[in-house]
Structure formats: structure tokens, C-alpha cells
KEBA-322496 format. One record per atom (N, C-alpha, C): residue number from 1; z, x, y; atom name; residue in one letter. Coordinates in nm, 2 decimals. Each point is the difference from the previous one (the first is absolute). Layout:
N
num, up, east, north, atome, residu
NUM, Z, X, Y, CA, A;
...
! end
This chain:
115
num, up, east, north, atome, residu
1, 0.12, -0.49, -1.16, N, M;
1, 0.00, 0.08, 0.09, CA, M;
1, -0.11, 0.12, -0.01, C, M;
2, -0.06, 0.02, 0.13, N, G;
2, -0.10, 0.12, -0.02, CA, G;
2, 0.02, 0.14, -0.04, C, G;
3, -0.10, 0.09, -0.02, N, G;
3, 0.06, 0.17, -0.02, CA, G;
3, -0.11, 0.04, -0.07, C, G;
4, -0.02, 0.13, 0.02, N, G;
4, -0.09, 0.08, -0.08, CA, G;
4, -0.11, -0.01, 0.08, C, G;
5, -0.06, -0.03, 0.12, N, F;
5, -0.10, -0.01, 0.06, CA, F;
5, -0.07, 0.13, 0.00, C, F;
6, -0.14, 0.00, -0.01, N, K;
6, -0.08, 0.10, 0.06, CA, K;
6, -0.05, 0.00, 0.13, C, K;
7, -0.04, 0.11, 0.02, N, I;
7, -0.12, 0.00, 0.14, CA, I;
7, -0.11, -0.07, -0.02, C, I;
8, -0.05, -0.11, 0.08, N, G;
8, -0.12, -0.08, 0.00, CA, G;
8, 0.06, -0.14, -0.05, C, G;
9, 0.10, 0.00, -0.08, N, D;
9, 0.03, -0.14, -0.06, CA, D;
9, 0.01, -0.12, 0.09, C, D;
10, -0.05, -0.09, -0.01, N, I;
10, -0.02, -0.11, 0.10, CA, I;
10, 0.12, -0.08, -0.06, C, I;
11, 0.12, -0.05, 0.12, N, V;
11, 0.11, -0.07, -0.04, CA, V;
11, 0.01, -0.13, 0.07, C, V;
12, 0.07, -0.08, -0.04, N, K;
12, 0.02, -0.14, 0.09, CA, K;
12, 0.16, 0.02, 0.05, C, K;
13, 0.03, -0.06, 0.10, N, F;
13, 0.13, 0.00, 0.07, CA, F;
13, 0.09, -0.11, -0.09, C, F;
14, 0.08, 0.01, -0.03, N, D;
14, 0.14, -0.10, -0.08, CA, D;
14, 0.13, 0.02, 0.08, C, D;
15, -0.04, -0.11, 0.09, N, I;
15, 0.13, -0.02, 0.09, CA, I;
15, 0.09, -0.10, -0.01, C, I;
16, -0.04, -0.09, -0.04, N, I;
16, 0.10, -0.17, -0.02, CA, I;
16, 0.07, 0.04, -0.06, C, I;
17, 0.15, -0.03, 0.05, N, D;
17, 0.13, 0.04, -0.05, CA, D;
17, 0.02, 0.12, -0.04, C, D;
18, -0.06, 0.11, 0.07, N, K;
18, -0.01, 0.13, -0.02, CA, K;
18, -0.01, 0.08, 0.14, C, K;
19, 0.07, -0.05, 0.10, N, Q;
19, 0.04, 0.07, 0.12, CA, Q;
19, 0.12, 0.10, -0.01, C, Q;
20, 0.08, -0.01, -0.10, N, F;
20, 0.14, 0.08, -0.03, CA, F;
20, -0.01, 0.02, -0.12, C, F;
21, 0.07, 0.07, -0.07, N, V;
21, 0.02, 0.06, -0.13, CA, V;
21, 0.12, -0.08, -0.04, C, V;
22, 0.04, 0.02, -0.15, N, S;
22, 0.15, -0.06, -0.02, CA, S;
22, 0.09, 0.06, 0.07, C, S;
23, -0.02, 0.14, 0.02, N, D;
23, 0.10, 0.08, 0.06, CA, D;
23, 0.04, -0.03, 0.14, C, D;
24, -0.08, -0.10, 0.04, N, G;
24, 0.00, -0.04, 0.15, CA, G;
24, -0.08, 0.11, 0.10, C, G;
25, -0.06, 0.07, -0.05, N, F;
25, -0.11, 0.10, 0.12, CA, F;
25, -0.09, -0.07, 0.04, C, F;
26, -0.04, 0.03, 0.10, N, A;
26, -0.13, -0.07, 0.07, CA, A;
26, -0.08, 0.09, -0.04, C, A;
27, -0.13, -0.09, -0.04, N, M;
27, -0.13, 0.07, -0.08, CA, M;
27, -0.11, 0.03, 0.15, C, M;
28, 0.04, -0.04, 0.10, N, G;
28, -0.10, 0.00, 0.12, CA, G;
28, 0.05, -0.10, 0.11, C, G;
29, -0.06, -0.01, 0.10, N, G;
29, 0.05, -0.10, 0.10, CA, G;
29, -0.02, -0.13, -0.03, C, G;
30, 0.09, -0.07, 0.05, N, I;
30, -0.01, -0.14, 0.01, CA, I;
30, 0.02, -0.11, 0.12, C, I;
31, -0.03, 0.10, 0.12, N, H;
31, 0.04, -0.07, 0.12, CA, H;
31, -0.15, -0.11, 0.02, C, H;
32, 0.02, -0.13, 0.03, N, N;
32, -0.11, -0.08, 0.03, CA, N;
32, -0.08, -0.01, -0.15, C, N;
33, 0.03, 0.02, -0.11, N, C;
33, -0.06, -0.01, -0.11, CA, C;
33, 0.04, -0.13, -0.08, C, C;
34, -0.11, -0.07, -0.08, N, G;
34, 0.04, -0.10, -0.10, CA, G;
34, 0.04, 0.05, -0.13, C, G;
35, 0.01, -0.08, -0.06, N, V;
35, 0.05, 0.03, -0.17, CA, V;
35, -0.12, 0.06, -0.06, C, V;
36, -0.12, 0.00, 0.05, N, N;
36, -0.13, 0.07, -0.07, CA, N;
36, -0.03, 0.12, 0.09, C, N;
37, 0.08, 0.03, 0.07, N, E;
37, -0.04, 0.12, 0.11, CA, E;
37, 0.11, 0.09, -0.02, C, E;
38, -0.07, 0.16, 0.06, N, L;
38, 0.08, 0.12, 0.02, CA, L;
38, -0.05, 0.10, 0.08, C, L;
39, 0.09, 0.05, 0.11, N, E;
39, -0.07, 0.12, 0.03, CA, E;
39, 0.04, 0.13, -0.06, C, E;
40, -0.13, 0.05, 0.02, N, I;
40, -0.01, 0.14, -0.09, CA, I;
40, 0.00, 0.10, 0.14, C, I;
41, 0.02, 0.13, -0.07, N, F;
41, 0.03, 0.08, 0.12, CA, F;
41, -0.11, 0.12, -0.03, C, F;
42, -0.03, 0.08, 0.10, N, S;
42, -0.06, 0.13, 0.02, CA, S;
42, 0.09, 0.09, -0.10, C, S;
43, 0.11, 0.00, -0.01, N, K;
43, 0.07, 0.11, -0.08, CA, K;
43, 0.16, -0.05, -0.04, C, K;
44, 0.04, 0.00, -0.14, N, I;
44, 0.14, -0.03, -0.03, CA, I;
44, 0.02, 0.13, -0.02, C, I;
45, 0.13, 0.05, 0.07, N, D;
45, 0.05, 0.11, -0.03, CA, D;
45, 0.06, 0.00, -0.12, C, D;
46, -0.02, 0.09, -0.10, N, I;
46, 0.06, -0.01, -0.17, CA, I;
46, 0.11, 0.13, 0.05, C, I;
47, 0.05, 0.06, 0.09, N, E;
47, 0.08, 0.06, 0.00, CA, E;
47, 0.14, -0.04, 0.03, C, E;
48, -0.03, -0.14, 0.10, N, T;
48, 0.14, -0.06, 0.03, CA, T;
48, 0.01, -0.14, -0.05, C, T;
49, -0.09, -0.05, -0.08, N, F;
49, 0.01, -0.11, -0.08, CA, F;
49, 0.12, -0.02, -0.07, C, F;
50, 0.07, -0.11, -0.02, N, P;
50, 0.00, -0.11, 0.08, CA, P;
50, 0.09, 0.04, 0.14, C, P;
51, -0.06, -0.04, 0.10, N, S;
51, 0.07, 0.03, 0.14, CA, S;
51, -0.03, -0.09, 0.11, C, S;
52, 0.04, 0.00, 0.11, N, W;
52, -0.06, -0.11, 0.11, CA, W;
52, -0.11, 0.05, 0.07, C, W;
53, -0.04, 0.12, -0.02, N, R;
53, -0.12, 0.07, 0.05, CA, R;
53, -0.12, 0.03, -0.07, C, R;
54, -0.01, -0.05, -0.12, N, D;
54, -0.11, 0.03, -0.12, CA, D;
54, -0.12, -0.04, 0.04, C, D;
55, -0.05, -0.09, 0.08, N, F;
55, -0.14, -0.05, 0.04, CA, F;
55, -0.06, 0.05, 0.15, C, F;
56, -0.09, 0.07, -0.04, N, K;
56, -0.07, 0.06, 0.13, CA, K;
56, -0.13, -0.09, 0.06, C, K;
57, 0.00, -0.04, 0.12, N, R;
57, -0.12, -0.07, 0.05, CA, R;
57, -0.09, 0.10, 0.04, C, R;
58, -0.14, -0.06, 0.00, N, P;
58, -0.02, -0.14, -0.01, CA, P;
58, -0.01, -0.07, -0.10, C, P;
59, -0.01, -0.11, 0.00, N, A;
59, 0.04, -0.10, -0.13, CA, A;
59, -0.13, -0.11, -0.02, C, A;
60, -0.02, -0.05, -0.13, N, T;
60, -0.10, -0.10, 0.01, CA, T;
60, 0.06, -0.14, -0.09, C, T;
61, -0.05, -0.10, 0.05, N, K;
61, 0.07, -0.11, -0.09, CA, K;
61, -0.10, -0.03, -0.10, C, K;
62, 0.07, 0.00, -0.11, N, V;
62, -0.11, -0.04, -0.13, CA, V;
62, 0.04, -0.13, -0.07, C, V;
63, -0.10, -0.06, -0.07, N, K;
63, 0.05, -0.11, -0.06, CA, K;
63, 0.00, 0.01, -0.16, C, K;
64, 0.08, -0.09, -0.05, N, H;
64, 0.00, 0.03, -0.15, CA, H;
64, -0.15, -0.03, -0.06, C, H;
65, -0.04, 0.05, -0.09, N, G;
65, -0.16, 0.00, -0.09, CA, G;
65, -0.09, 0.08, 0.11, C, G;
66, 0.04, 0.06, 0.12, N, S;
66, -0.11, 0.06, 0.05, CA, S;
66, -0.01, 0.13, -0.07, C, S;
67, -0.12, 0.08, 0.05, N, Y;
67, -0.02, 0.11, -0.10, CA, Y;
67, 0.01, 0.13, 0.11, C, Y;
68, 0.00, 0.13, -0.11, N, A;
68, 0.01, 0.12, 0.06, CA, A;
68, -0.04, 0.10, -0.11, C, A;
69, -0.01, 0.11, 0.06, N, M;
69, -0.06, 0.11, -0.09, CA, M;
69, 0.09, 0.13, 0.00, C, M;
70, 0.07, 0.03, -0.13, N, I;
70, 0.07, 0.12, 0.00, CA, I;
70, -0.05, 0.14, 0.03, C, I;
71, 0.05, 0.05, 0.14, N, I;
71, -0.04, 0.14, 0.02, CA, I;
71, 0.06, 0.10, -0.07, C, I;
72, 0.14, -0.02, -0.01, N, R;
72, 0.08, 0.13, -0.07, CA, R;
72, 0.15, -0.04, -0.02, C, R;
73, 0.04, 0.03, -0.08, N, K;
73, 0.16, -0.02, -0.04, CA, K;
73, 0.08, 0.10, 0.09, C, K;
74, 0.08, -0.05, 0.12, N, V;
74, 0.10, 0.08, 0.06, CA, V;
74, 0.12, 0.06, -0.08, C, V;
75, 0.05, -0.09, -0.08, N, G;
75, 0.10, 0.05, -0.06, CA, G;
75, 0.12, -0.09, -0.02, C, G;
76, 0.11, 0.02, -0.05, N, S;
76, 0.13, -0.08, 0.00, CA, S;
76, 0.09, 0.04, 0.08, C, S;
77, 0.08, -0.12, 0.07, N, P;
77, 0.11, 0.05, 0.06, CA, P;
77, 0.08, 0.10, -0.01, C, P;
78, 0.05, 0.11, 0.03, N, L;
78, 0.08, 0.11, -0.06, CA, L;
78, 0.15, -0.04, -0.02, C, L;
79, 0.05, -0.11, 0.04, N, L;
79, 0.15, -0.05, 0.00, CA, L;
79, 0.00, -0.06, -0.13, C, L;
80, -0.13, -0.06, -0.06, N, I;
80, 0.02, -0.07, -0.13, CA, I;
80, -0.02, 0.14, -0.13, C, I;
81, 0.09, 0.03, -0.05, N, T;
81, 0.02, 0.12, -0.08, CA, T;
81, -0.08, -0.03, -0.13, C, T;
82, 0.01, -0.13, -0.07, N, D;
82, -0.05, -0.05, -0.13, CA, D;
82, -0.14, -0.03, 0.03, C, D;
83, -0.08, 0.07, 0.04, N, S;
83, -0.13, -0.04, 0.06, CA, S;
83, -0.09, 0.02, -0.14, C, S;
84, 0.04, 0.03, -0.11, N, Y;
84, -0.06, -0.01, -0.12, CA, Y;
84, -0.01, -0.10, -0.09, C, Y;
85, 0.14, -0.12, 0.05, N, E;
85, 0.02, -0.08, -0.10, CA, E;
85, -0.13, -0.13, 0.06, C, E;
86, -0.02, -0.07, -0.09, N, E;
86, -0.08, -0.11, 0.04, CA, E;
86, 0.04, -0.08, 0.12, C, E;
87, 0.11, -0.04, -0.03, N, K;
87, 0.06, -0.11, 0.13, CA, K;
87, -0.02, 0.07, 0.14, C, K;
88, 0.02, 0.14, 0.03, N, W;
88, -0.04, 0.06, 0.13, CA, W;
88, -0.14, 0.02, 0.03, C, W;
89, -0.07, -0.03, -0.11, N, K;
89, -0.18, 0.01, 0.06, CA, K;
89, -0.04, -0.12, 0.11, C, K;
90, 0.07, -0.06, 0.04, N, L;
90, 0.00, -0.12, 0.11, CA, L;
90, 0.00, 0.06, 0.11, C, L;
91, 0.08, 0.10, 0.03, N, Y;
91, 0.01, 0.07, 0.13, CA, Y;
91, -0.13, 0.10, 0.02, C, Y;
92, -0.07, 0.05, -0.09, N, D;
92, -0.08, 0.08, 0.03, CA, D;
92, -0.11, -0.06, 0.10, C, D;
93, -0.03, 0.09, 0.10, N, V;
93, -0.06, 0.01, 0.13, CA, V;
93, -0.15, 0.03, -0.01, C, V;
94, -0.08, -0.09, 0.00, N, Y;
94, -0.15, 0.03, 0.01, CA, Y;
94, -0.07, 0.00, 0.15, C, Y;
95, -0.08, 0.10, 0.00, N, E;
95, -0.08, -0.05, 0.14, CA, E;
95, -0.12, -0.06, -0.03, C, E;
96, -0.04, -0.12, 0.08, N, I;
96, -0.11, -0.08, -0.02, CA, I;
96, -0.09, -0.01, 0.12, C, I;
97, -0.15, -0.04, -0.04, N, F;
97, -0.06, -0.05, 0.11, CA, F;
97, -0.02, -0.14, 0.01, C, F;
98, 0.04, -0.08, 0.08, N, T;
98, -0.03, -0.16, 0.00, CA, T;
98, -0.09, -0.06, 0.07, C, T;
99, -0.03, -0.11, -0.06, N, T;
99, -0.10, -0.08, 0.08, CA, T;
99, -0.03, 0.00, 0.13, C, T;
100, 0.10, 0.01, 0.08, N, H;
100, 0.00, 0.00, 0.14, CA, H;
100, 0.01, 0.11, 0.07, C, H;
101, -0.08, 0.10, -0.11, N, L;
101, -0.04, 0.16, 0.04, CA, L;
101, 0.09, 0.11, 0.07, C, L;
102, 0.11, -0.03, -0.07, N, T;
102, 0.13, 0.09, 0.03, CA, T;
102, 0.03, 0.04, -0.11, C, T;
103, 0.10, 0.13, 0.00, N, K;
103, 0.03, 0.10, -0.08, CA, K;
103, 0.15, -0.01, -0.01, C, K;
104, 0.07, -0.05, -0.08, N, R;
104, 0.15, -0.04, -0.01, CA, R;
104, 0.06, 0.04, -0.12, C, R;
105, 0.15, 0.00, -0.02, N, Q;
105, 0.08, 0.01, -0.12, CA, Q;
105, 0.04, -0.13, -0.05, C, Q;
106, 0.01, -0.02, -0.13, N, V;
106, 0.06, -0.11, -0.09, CA, V;
106, 0.09, 0.05, -0.11, C, V;
107, 0.13, -0.06, -0.01, N, F;
107, 0.03, 0.02, -0.15, CA, F;
107, -0.06, -0.06, -0.12, C, F;
108, 0.00, 0.07, -0.10, N, A;
108, -0.06, -0.06, -0.13, CA, A;
108, 0.05, -0.12, -0.02, C, A;
109, 0.10, -0.07, 0.04, N, F;
109, 0.07, -0.15, -0.01, CA, F;
109, -0.10, -0.09, 0.04, C, F;
110, -0.08, 0.04, 0.09, N, N;
110, -0.07, -0.13, 0.09, CA, N;
110, -0.13, 0.02, -0.02, C, N;
111, -0.06, 0.06, -0.09, N, I;
111, -0.16, 0.00, -0.05, CA, I;
111, 0.02, 0.01, -0.15, C, I;
112, -0.12, -0.04, -0.03, N, I;
112, -0.04, -0.04, -0.15, CA, I;
112, -0.17, 0.04, 0.00, C, I;
113, -0.04, 0.03, -0.12, N, R;
113, -0.15, 0.03, -0.01, CA, R;
113, -0.07, -0.12, 0.00, C, R;
114, -0.09, -0.02, 0.10, N, A;
114, -0.11, -0.10, 0.01, CA, A;
114, -0.11, -0.01, -0.11, C, A;
115, 0.00, 0.09, -0.09, N, F;
115, -0.12, -0.05, -0.13, CA, F;
115, 0.04, 0.07, -0.12, C, F;
! end
């Protein structure tokens, strides 16, 4: 599980078998995605997650193992109250710059350090 990323860190997408967390929550869009792909969005609404309206378009489809750069930590969903426990860090949201030249947001669950 990823976590504790800093501005400028280069990360890789970790997507295979990780489109959903064990709690059943979606980590992004999966429409027309293979097991090695995930749609990531311009905004993840941390005030409402988990709900049916958390992901705001536009979206970018990324592949497992592709790279991105951390721009900033957005925060943790407000409905996850034990955010200081290690197990909840997978829900931390980061803003990233993708190799598609798009700025998007992603959960820590789906990124790992590249180096």
C-alpha cells in the first residue's frame, strides 16, 4: 500500500486487482477498462466519499505500471474518521500529473513509489 508521498515524488500506478478496496468502494472508474486499467478523475470529492457522486470528470484512463508525479496531497475523505490509523491511509487522495499531461486525483491505494 502506498502512502506518505511528497510533492515531486514519481509514482507508478498499481491497479491490477485493485480497482476496488476490500470494503467494496470503487477507487475510480472501470467502464471499458481491463484489469490493468483504471479511469482517474480531475477531482475526488473527499467531503462525500463514499457515495455515488465522488468522481468528477474529465477522466483519464491509466495503465498499471505507468508513471505520474505527485503535485500535492488533497487529504482524506471526511467520512473516514480514523484517518490516523495505518489501514485508512489507502484512502488518502493525491493530486498527480500523468504522462497523458493531465492533472488528476488518485487514492494512495493505487500508487506506489517508482524509485
